[in-house]
N, C-alpha and C positions, 0 to 999 in steps of 0.2 A: 504340453501345458507346463507353465512355470509355477512353482509353489512359493508360498510366502517365506518358507524357511530358506530357500535359495536367495531370495532378495535380501533377507536379513543378513545372511552370510556375506553377501557382497558389500554390505554397508558397515561392517564392523569397523570400529574406530582404530584404524591402523596408522593413520596419518598424524603427524605431529601437529598439524593445523587443527584437526578435530579434537585431539586429546586436550589441547590447551586453547580451545576456541575463545573462551571468555577473555583470556589474556590478550590474544591477538586482536580481538574486537576493540578492546580498550586502547591498545597501542595504535590501531588504525584510526580511531576517532581522534586521538590526540595528534597523531601524525597529520591527519587531514586538516585540522584546525591550524596547526603550525605551518603547513604548506600554504594554506590560504593567506596567512599573515606574512610569511617570508617571501612568497612569490605570488602576490595578488594578480599580477599581469598574466601569468601562466594559468592560474585558476580561473580568472575571468575569461580568458580566451577559450579554454576548454568548455566553460559553462555556456559560452555564446554559440557553441556548435550544436544547434538544435533544429528540429523540424517544427515550424510554427503553424498554427491554425487560427485565423482571425486575429493575428498579432500576439497570440498567447503561445509561449513555448510548451509544446506538448511532449515531444520526444527529444531527450538529450542524447545526442549521438554517442558520446563516450559512455554514458550509462547504458544505452541500448546495446553497445558492443559487450560490455561486462555482463549484462543480463542474458545475452545470447549464450555466452559461455557458461553461465550459471545454469541455464535451462537445458542446453543441448545434451549434456551427459545424462540428465534425468529423462528427457524425451527418448533418447536412443535406447534406454533400458526398458521402456514400456512395451510389453507384449500387447498389441492392440486387440487381441482376442479378449484380454482381460478388461479392456475398456468397455467392450460390448457387454460383458457379464456385469461389470460395475454399473452400467447404465440401468440395469434391471433392479438395482438395490434401492428401493424407494425410501426407506427410513432416513439414511444419511442425507440424501438430497433434500427431502422435505424438511428435515431439521435445519439445514442451512438456510433454506428459503424463509422459514418461520423466524429464525433469529435475526437474519440480515434485514428483513423487510418489515416485520411486525414488531420488533423489539428495538433493534440497534438505533435507528434514527431518533426514536423518542427518548431513549436513555441518554444518548449523546446530547440532545437538546437540554434535558433536565440537568445533567451533570455540569455541562458548560455554563448554563444559566446560573446554577448555584454558586459555582466558583468565580466565574468572570463577572457576573452581574451582582453578586452579593459579597462573598468572602474576600475576593481579591479586588473588588471595585475601587476601594480606597488606595490600594497599592498601585493599581494601574493609573489612577487619577480620575476621580469622580467627575471632574470638569474637562478631562482630556477629550479631544475630538479628532475625527478622521475625515478626510475628504475623499469621497468615492464617486464613481461615475453615476450619472443620472440613470434611473431605470430605463430600459429599452422602450422607446416610443413615447416617453413622457417629456413634455415641454411646459414647465411651470415658470412663472416669473420669479426673479430674485426676491428672497424674503418669504416665499410661500413655504408652508410646512408640508411635509410628506412623510407619513409614518412617524418615526422618532427623529427625523432629520429636518433640516431647513435648507432651501436652495440658496447658494452663495455663488459669487463670481470669483474665480481663481485663475489668474493669468489669462483673462479673457475668455474663459470657458466656464459654463455653468456646471457646478458640482453640488453634490448633496453632502452637507455637513452633518455627521452623526456622532454619537458618543463612541469613543474609541473601543470601549469594552464590547459594544454591540458589533463592531466590525470584526473583532476577534471571535465573537460568538458565531457570526455568519460563516467564518472559515471553518470552525469546528463542525458546524452543521453540514457543510459541504463534504467534509471527511466522513461524517456519520452516515450520509446517504450514498456513499460510494464504497461499498465493501469489495472484498475479493480481488485484490491485485494478482497479477501473474506470479508475484513472488510467493504466493501460497504454495505453489508447486515446489519451491525450494524448501519452505518450512516443513511441508509434509514429508519431503524426502529425508531431510535431516532428522525428523522425528520417527523415522522408520514406518511411515504411513503407507497406505495403499495408493500408489501413484496413479493407477488407472482410474480409481474412484475420484481422486483429487482432480484429475483432468476433467472428468464429467461434471463435478460440482462447480468448478471454475467456469466451464462453458455455460451451464444452466443459469448461474447467477449473473454472468455477463450479459446474457440475453434478457434476463429479467430487468437488469439495470436500464436497458434501452426503453422499457415501458414505464418503470416506476420512478426513475431518477428525477425527471422533470416534475412529476406530480407531487412527490414528497418534498422536493426542494422548494417548490413554489408555496406549498402549505406551511412548512416550518420557517421559511425565511419571510413569509408574509409579503412576497413580491408578486403575488398573482401567479401567472404561468411562468415558471422558470425555463429559460431557453436551454434545451438539452444540447450539449456539445457533441453532436453525432459524429462529426469528422474526428474530433479528438478521441472519442471513445473507440471508434472503429480502428483508427490508426494505431492506437496503443495496443489494442488486442492483436492486430495483425503483426506488429513488430515484436511485441513481447511474448506472445503465445504462439500464433500461427507459424511464424518463421522458424523458430527452433523446433516446433512440432513436426513440420514438413521435413526439415533437414534431418531430424532424428529418425523419422519413419523411413525415409528413402535410404539413409545410411544403413539402418538395421537390415532392411530387405536386401540391399546389395551385398553386405558382408556375409549374411547368413547364406545367401546363394553362392557366393564366390569362395568363402573360406570355411563355412560350417559353423555350427553353434559352439563347439569347443574352442575354436580359435577366437570367436567373438567374445566369449566370456572370460577366457583365461589370458588373452593377450590384449585385445582392444579395450575392454572395460577396465582392465588393470591400469592402463595408461591414463584413462579418464578420471580415475578415482579422486585425485586432488584438485581437478580443474574447477569444480563447482565451488569449493571452499575458497580457493585462491581468487576466483572472480568475485565472490561475495566480499572478501576483504578489500579488494581493490575498489569495489563499488563504495564501500564505507569511506575510504580515503578520498575518493572523488566527491562524494556528497558533502562531506564536512569541509573539504577545501573550497568547494563552490560557495558555501555559506559561512566561511570563516569570518568574513567582515560583519555579516549580520549577527552572528553569535557574539562577537566582541563588542559590537555597538549596542546590542540589546540583551545582555545576559539575563537580567531579571525578568524581562518580558518573555523571553524564551521559557523560563521556569514557570511563570504564571499560566502560560498557554499549555505547557507540557503536562502540568498536574492533572487537569481534567481529561486530557487525551490518554494519559497513562491509566488513570482509574477506569475510564470507559473501556479501554482495551482489555484490562484484567477482568472487568465485570462480564463483558460479552464472552470472553474465553471461558470463564468459570461457568456461565450459564450453558453454553454449548457443550462443554465437557461433562457437566453434571447431567444434562438431559440425555446426552449420548449414553452415559452409564445407565440411566434410568430406562432407556429404550432397549438396553441389552446389546448395544453394538460392540463389535470387536474393537480392540485397541487400534488396529491398523485403519479402521474406518472412523473411529471417534476422534483421534488426534487431528487429522486434517479438517474434519467437519467443524471442530471447535475453532481452529485457527483461521478458517475462511471468514468467519464473522469478526474475529479480532483484528484481522488485517484490513488496511484501507487502500482503495484504488487512488493513490495520491496524484497520479498523473492527471486523471480526469478532474479531481478536486482543484488542483492548481490551475488548470486550464479554465475551469468555470469561474474561479475567484478572479482571475485576471480579466476575463471577458465581462463579468458583471460589475466588479468593483474597482478594477484598475491594478496595475502591476505594483504600485507602491502602497496599496491599501493594507490595513490591518488584517483584512480577511485573507489576502494573499500570503501575508507573513504567517498566519495561523496554519495554513495548509503546508507551508514549508516546514514549520515545526513538526507537523505530522510526519513528514519525510524523515526528519532527523531522528525522531524517537522510534520509528517503525522497526528498523533492523535490530537495534539493541534489545528492545522490548520483546520482539517476536523470538529472538534467539533465547531470551530468558524463558519464554513459554515453551519453546522446543525442549529445553533442558528439563523443565517441569514435567512435560509429557513423558519423556524417557524414564524419569525417576518414578513415575506413577503408572507405568504400563501394566504392572502387576495387579492394579485395581480391576482390570477388565479380564473377562474370561478368555 
């Protein structure tokens, strides 16, 4: 049986990457934007390497490689007997289900509506419009009204013209109904959380998403029954979670059988220590290089969308963290439980935005902004968790 003390010992911040993580994150963000501007051809080529579902880019191959090397060191350290024990811990799992599905979608809608539809509406452009795809199965004549939009003809194709701020709002909603990305495993690991329990919570919420994603999305977007991107969801889970999970499990079993636990812990894990952080930093460079042109072309738009997303992330984290303390959870369980709600499954959100509204829509741009702020904001919350670990028994 592995104890929590041993896990904490393994994770002590011995790496220069971890000790100065905030600095490295800032440098990687700037480096990524500069790379996107200086070498747009290279950034564009890497960004084009993706697995598509129904014309929507779901899995970026370069990002998938980085995420594998982020996840693998975490997965290989998990004692799967602890996963079974963690599955019997009802409180943290129920807490994440409550926050993710009963609270988060509605607070996202309210916050985004307040900022994008009221406070920032004049800055975005009260008369600014966006052209999005016609809703699935809908065939209306040009000039017909549908919801807040009107049918127009653009380049020989019927499109729905809607206020631009509403398009941004739709993207925020799609992020709000898609919690719990595989990256939560990284955030939980960096926060010294319970890796086994984090894995269980990610699995349970991913399965719940299959049921509630379409229902909540259709209700909040007002589009009737929202088509659920089953293929996109299952593909992202398979690549981002299942692949490193299986690789880690098989590696652990083989090394323990062939070399013993002492060699596994003292030699093998020691080599893996900096891999997760290095892969995380490379992911930041790639993400911001891919979107360097978007950031440069729409700097203020990025800010208007980022503000409600940032506030929503902090609010949901604070709610989850506070409820975890009120429920008497241990810090190792409370930290990942709070971060699961704060994090967004941006792969699914982007795929859905592209499928529903189009690649060049404001909704798709809003989901991309969610990607850009995800890593820096979650790293900020990881630091907060570690500084407040003493609040818990």
